[in-house]
N, C-alpha and C positions, 0 to 999 in steps of 0.2 A: 785513347786508342787501346784496343785489346792487346795484351801480351799473349802471343802464341807460345805455349809451353809444351815441349815435346816430352812425352812419357817414354822413357827408355824401353821398358817392358813392364808387364804387370808382375809385381813382386811384393810380398808382405813386408819386407824390411823397408820398403818405400812408404809405409803407412803414414808418416807425418806429412808427406806431400798431399796425400789424399785427404787427410784430416784438415789441412789448411783450406782446401776447397770445400769440404763437406760442412765445416763449422761456420763458413762464411767469413773466415779471417781475411781473405783477400779483399772481399767487398768492404769489410769494416775498415781496412787500411786505405780504402779509396782507389783500388786498382782492379781492373777487370782482367781475369786470366782465363784463357780457353785451353784446356788440356787436349793435346792432339797425340794419338798413338804413333809411335815410331814404327817404321816398317820392320826394323830389327835393331838389336843393340849396336851392331856395327854400322848400320845405315844412319843412325841418329846424327852423328857428326856431319855427314854429308848434307843432310837436310838442313842443319843449322848453318853450315857454311854457304849453302845455296840461297839463304834468305827466306826459305819456306817456313821457318819458325824463328822466333826471336830469342828463345832461351830453351835449353834442354837440361834435364838432370842426367847425370852419368858420372862415371869414374874419372878422377884426375889422370888415371893411367892412360886413357886415350888422348887426353890433352897433351901429356908429356911426350907420348909417342909422336904426335904430330909436330911438336916443337923440335923433336929430335930430327925429323925428316925435313922440316921447313923452319929454319931459325926465325923467319919473319912471320910465322903463324900468328894470327890475331885472336885465337881462342883464349879465354880466360875464365878461371873458376872464381866465384865471388861469394858463395853462400853455402856453408856446410850443413849437412843434415845427418848422414850416416858416417859417424866418426870412427867406427871400428869395423872389423871384418865380420860379416854376418854368417859365415859358414861354420859347419861343424863336421867332425869326423864321428860317425856313428858306427858302432861295431855290432856284430851279431851276438856277441857274448859280453858279459860285464868285464870291464878291465879298469877298476878304480885307480890303479897305479900306472896308468898308461904312460909310456915313453914313446918318442918318435921312432925309436929303433924297433918297436913292436910292429911297425908297418912293413918291415922286411919279411919276405917269405910267406905273405898272405895274399889272398885275392882282394885287391883294393881298387875301387873305381873312383875316379875324380870327375869333376865337373867338365862337361864338354861344351856347354852353351856359351860361356864367357871365359876370358883368359885370366882375370885377376885372381880368382880363388887358388888356382894351382901355382901361379907365380909366387903368391905370398906363402902358401904352405911349403913349397919347395925351398924357400929361404929359411923357414922354420927348421926344416930338416937339415939343411947345410949348417946352420948355427948349432944344431945338436950333434953334429958330426956324422950325419947320415947322408949318403950320396943319393939324391933323388932318382938318379938313373938306375940305381940298384933295386928299385921297387918293381914288383910284378903288378904294374899299373894298367888298368883298363881306362882309356881316355876318350872313347868314341860313343858312349851311351848317354842318354839324357838322365837327369836326376830322377824323373818318374820311372824310367826303366830300371835304374839302379835300386830304387826303393823296393820295387817288386822283387828284384833278384836277391836282395839282402834278406827279405822276409821269407823267400823260398829256399834259403840256404845255399844259394849259388855264389854268393860273395861273402867275404869275412868282414869287410868294412867299406864304407862309402863316404864321400864328401858331399854334403847337401846343405841347403839353407832351410828356413822355415817356409811352409809347414811340414815338409818331409821329415825333418828331424823330430819334431814334436809328435807327429803321428806314429812314427816308429817307436818312440819311447813310451807313449801312452798305451800302445798295443802290446808292449812287451817284446816285440820283434827286434827292437834295436836298443842300444845302450850308449849313452854319451861317453865318448872317449876324450874328445878335445873340442873346446869352443875357441875358435880362432880370435874372438874378441879379447880373450885374455892375453894375447900377445902384446896389447897396448894400442895406443892411438894409431890408426891406419887410415889415411884419407881415402874414403871409399866412394861416397856419393855426394856431389855438390851440384849447385846450379852453375851452368856454363853458358857463356854468351860470346859474341864477338866484341872486340874493344870499341868499335864504332857504336854499337848498341849500348854498351855500358856507359859511354859518355853522352850519346845523343838522347837516350831515354832514361837518364839518371834518376829523375824524380820517380818515375814509375817503378824502376827496379829497386829503388830505395824503399818504396812502399811494399813491394813484394817481399823484400828481405825482412822488413819489419813484421809483416804478417807471419812469416815462417818463424821468426824469433818468438813471437807470442804463442804460436802453436806448439813449439818445442816445450815451452813452460807448461802449457795446458796438458800436453801429452805426458809429461813427467809425473803429474799428480792425479790425473783422471783415472778412475777404476778401469781396468782392462776390459771388463765386460761391457762397459759403457762405450768405450772406443770401438770394440768389435761390433757392437750393435749398430753404431753410427756408420761404420764402413762396410757393412755386410753386402751392400750392392756391388762393391768392387771385387768381392770374393764370394759370389753367391753359392758356390759348392762347398764352402768351408764352414763346418758347424761353429756356431758362435763360441761355445766353451773352448774348443780347440784353438780358435783364433785368439781368444783372450790368453790362453796359456802360452802361446807363441810370443805375444806382446810382453807378458810378464817375464819370460826367460830373457828376452832381448833387453828389457829395461834393467834387469838385475845385472846384466853384463855391461851396462853402460853403452849400448850400441849407438844410441842417438845422443849427440852432443847437447850440452846445456844451453848452447847459443850457436849462432850461425858463423862464428869466426873459424876459419880454416887454420888449424895449428900446424906450425912448421914441423913439430915432432911427428905428426901423422903423415905429412908429406914426405919427410925424410925417410920414414920407415918403408913406405911404398916405393919410393925412389930407389932405395938400397936393394929391395927385392927385385925390382926391374933391372937394375944394373947387373945383379948377380945372375939373372936368368938370360941376359943378352937381349932383353926387350928394348933396352936403350943402348945406343952406341957411345953416348957421352953424357956427362952430367948436365942436367937441366935445372937452372936456377929456380928457386921458389918464386921469386919476383916475376919471372917470365910467364908463369902459369897461373899465378894467384894474385888477386887484389882483395884485401880484407877491409877496405875503407867503408863500404856500405854496411858490412856486418858489424864493424866496430861502432859505427854511428848508431845502428839499431840497438845495440847493447847500452850505449850511453843514454839513449832516450828512455 
């Protein structure tokens, strides 16, 4: 039976998911997977809970928030892919000795499309002794709009992911101030399902996890130009050399984990940021949201 996999939204840092499909790794592992676009990042969870899809990829953040609201929530993360934060702070001028305090008193735009990037960056600021509320922060524009505004001199710095960051750097209109991946492991994107699906379709999900594990190994050693060429249909408007440069920068930062095991360190770092921001009203146990059994078995094999 086909596993219906919900694509959270189209993003370059999800490249290993696309590669698992494009290389035929799912088929080679003996599982059929149909990728179904989500209506929106926020709606993906509702679609999964309604049984319209079997698995989604997305942030453990949303799973934790649901467990906070509903202690009996049955959603569980079981396969890691994006193990670090994929966002960057890009400035209009070079700042090789960047400190978080440099964000005070400038025109700074953060991501409006999804909540996790600002929740995590705000905690970086707090840990550096900077009050996030003290920033002159623009939070209601898209990354595409902010890219244009930075290049036009209307902003001093922006928070974006790839390819916005790489495009600005390559053009000379932007300069890398901070790569959030350097913070350390941060549970960012995993496969998520309902516990009844995890148990009821265990063999299929085990095969799915095995395919992703093999793809992560392939992704780590394959030339970026080859990967970009293979996945060009997913990003038809992105020039292949720029796509490859994005992959190379992410790989150098260790964005994608070496295996699909969700690490407690990454969960705890995200959890701490959420608690500090008020996104969680109480502590949510790792075991409530995460099951690593399939990933551990895939690694042993």
